N, C-alpha and C positions, 0 to 999 in steps of 0.2 A: 435466256433462250426459252422457246415455247415449252420444252420438256421440263425445264426448271420451274417455270410458272405452273405447269400442270402438276408437278410433284408437290409444290407448296400448297396449292389449292386442295389437293387430295389429302395431304397431311392435316390441313386445317379442319377438313370435314371429319376425318377419323379421330382427331383429338379434341373435338368440340366438347366443352364441358356440359354436363347435364343441367337441367333447370335448377336454379338456386333453391326454389321453394319445394316443399313436399306436403302432400295432403292426402289423408285417407279417411273418408267418412266412416267406412266400416270399422277400422281400427280405432277411430276417434283420436287421431294423432295428426298434428300439423306442425310444420316448421315454416314460419313466415320470415323470409330472408331478403335483404335489400340487394344482394348480389354475391359475387365471390371475392370482391376486393378486400384488402386488409382492413379498411374502415367500415366494413359492413355491419348492419344491425341484424340480429337473429333473435327470434322469439319462438321458442318451442312450447307447444301446448299439448297436454294429455288429459283426456276426459274419461272418467269412470263413474257412472251413476250421477251423484250430486257433487262429486269432487272434480275440481279443475286445478291442475298443476301446471306451472309455467317455469321457464328459464329464459331470462333475457340478458343479452350481452351486446356490447357495442365496441367496435375496434379491438376485439379480443378481450375486453374487460367485462367481467361478470357484474351484473346489477341486481337482478331479482332471481330468487330461487325458492320454490316451494308451492304450497297450496294457496289458492285464492280463497280466503274465508270471507263470509259476508253474514250480515244480520239485518233483517227487515222488521221494523217495528211500526205497526199501524194502530193508531189510537191507543197507544200504551200497551199493546199486546204483540208478542212475537209471532210472526207469520212463518209457518213451516213449509218446506218443500213438499209438493204433492206428486212429484214425478222425478224424472231424471233429465239431465241436459240433452237437448236435441239440436243438432246442427240445422240452421235455417238458411244460411247463405255462405258460399265460398266464391271468391273472385280473385283472380290473379292475372295481372297484365303488366305492361311495361311501366305503369305508374306506381302500383302498390299491390300488396297482398292484403286481403280482407277476409276475416272469418267472423260469423255471427252465430250465436246459439241462443236457445231459449229454455227456461226452466219454469214449469207450472208451480205455483204456490197455492196454499189454501185460501179459501174465501174469494176465489176468482182472480187473485193477483198473479202477475207474471214478472219475471226478470229476463231481459234480453242482454246478452253480454257481447261486446264488440272488441275485436282486435284488429289493428291495422299497422302495417309497416310500409312506409314510403320507400321508393327506390333510391331517391337522390338527395332528399333534404335532411336526412338524419332524424326524422320524426317517427314516433311510435305513439299509437293511441290505444288505451285500455279503458273501457267504459262499461258501466252498468246502466240499463234503462229499466226503471221501475214503472210498471203499468198496472193500474188498478181499475176497480169497477165502481168506486164510490168516493165522495169527497171526504178526506180523512186527514188527520195529522200523521205525517210520514217521516220516519227517520231511517236512513240506510247507512250501514257501515261496511266498508270494503277494506280488507287487509291483505297485503302481499308481503311475503318474507324477503329479507335482503340476502343477497349472495354473500359468502364469507368475507370477501375482500372489498365489499362496497360499504361506504359510510354515507349517511344522510345527515344534512344539517339545514337549519333555517338560513335563508339568504338575506333576511332583513326583516322589515316590519310587515311584509306581505305574507300570504299563505303558501308561497312557493317553497320548494326544497331544492337544495343542491345535492347532487350525487357525485361522489368522487370514488374512482376505482382505477388503479393503475395510472395511465396517462390521460384519463378521461375526467373532465369536469362538466357534468351535464346538468340540465334543469328538469324539474318536474312541476308542472303547473296544474292546479285544480280548476280548470277553466269553466266549470259549472258553478263556481262560487265567486263572490266578489274578490277583487285582488287584495284589498287591504283589510286587516283585522279590525280596524277602527270604523269601517263602514257600518252604518246602522240603517234601519228601515225595514219595510216589509220585503218578503221575497225569500229565496232559498238562502239558507245560512249553513255554516259548518266549519270544518277545519281539516287541514292536512298536517299530520304530525309524523315524526320518526318514532316507531315503536317496534324495534327489531326488524325494521323494514318500513313499509308505508301503511298508514291508516288514514283513510279518507272518510269523513263523516259528513253527510248531507241531510238536511232536514227542512221541513216547511209545514205550514198549517193550511188546512182546507185545500188539499191537493188530491188529484186523481192520478198523477204521474210525476216522476222525478228523474232528471237526467244527471248522472254522476260520472263525468269523464275525467281522465288523467291524460295530460299531454306531455310527452317526453321529448325534449330536444337533446339529442345524443351525439352531436358532433364533439370532437375532443375538447374544445374550449367554449362551448355554448354557455357555460355558467359564468364566463367572464364578460358576456355581452349584456347590453341593456335589453330589458324585456318588459312587456306589459300585456294585459288582456282585458277585454271588456265584454260583458253581456250586451247583446244587441236587441233592440226593439224589433219584434216580428209582427207584421201587420197582415191581416186578411180582409179584403174588401174595405180597405182604408181604416180599419179598426185594429188597435193593438191586441195581440193575443196574450192570454195569461201564461204564466211560466209553466203550467202543467198542460198547455196546449201545444207549445213548440218552444224550442230553445236554440239560440244561436250565439256564437262568440267569435270575436276577432282576436287573433293572437299575433304578437310580434316578438321576435328574437333577433337582435341585431338589425340588419337591413331586410330581413325576410318577414313576410306576413302570411297568415293562414286564416281560413274561414271554416268553422265547424257548425253544422246545423242538423237538428234532429226533430222531426215531427213526433209528437207524443199522442196524437189522436189520429183520426182518419186523414189520409193524404189530402192536401188542398193546395190551391195556388196561393203562395205567401211571398211577401217581400221583406227583405232585410238588407241593409247596407248597400242599397242600389241593386241588389241581386233579386231576381224573381225565379222562384222554383216551385214545382209541383211534386217534387221528389220527397221520399220519406227521410233520406239521409244524404248529406253532402259533406265531404271533407276534402279540402284542396288548398292550393297555395296561389297567392296573387303574383302574377308575372310583372315584369318591369313596366309594361304598358297598361297596368291596372286591371287586366282581365284575369278572371279566376280560372286556374287550371285544376279541375277536380282530380284528386287521386282516386276517389270512390264516389259514385253517385248511384244510390239505390232507388229505383222508381217504384 
């Protein structure tokens, strides 16, 4: 009846769940959450001065817990923080939650830190962007503690790690590095190891910037699927950009594929993998028709 339908509609309005995500720039606290379902991903972030603490879980299973530690070495010398973390971007919509912050370092260097939780694909991104003022030899180390019930292990001859927690078998991919340990040649090098959690080391010579991303595939059985990733050539005005000018990667887990791009200098019109962007940052998934659906695009 009309009265029954009216009662049902009114009840739905009054019992509507609040927004899944929470953010307070003043309190320096954020919860990036994919939704309210049982298989949701949740990333809690708390900032205090130069300290950033996180808690990450998926499908109710804990994965990361504790402070994000980092060390930046430039030309053999440690670069110290010269300020405190400042929020620079918060974006939350039907595709993803995204938080970005920045920390000033000595000698004009900066670190920008990115966090992203997608709504539907089971993916989480945690990345550091090292930005400098001179051509240098750069080494950056990023450490995040493991939650008590999570275990990390090597998945094979590549740099990826498996994470197991409860009924979850997830993947952690250092997509700013080559996939295989045996790859040689010039460019960004490093490792991802289990060290009471995660430790990502990224380094290169004659660089003014360095991108250090971790891609998490956190559906229950992601670790049982085939996967790969590749760094992409990025071109500007038909010329290939250096790795400290812009970085892009294609990532595949099972039948799904993603694209990650970050400009490391001034924004410019660049091309990679058939995509053309003038944005600073793009993270998204390829649809079945081959078109890219951006989770986040920062212009």
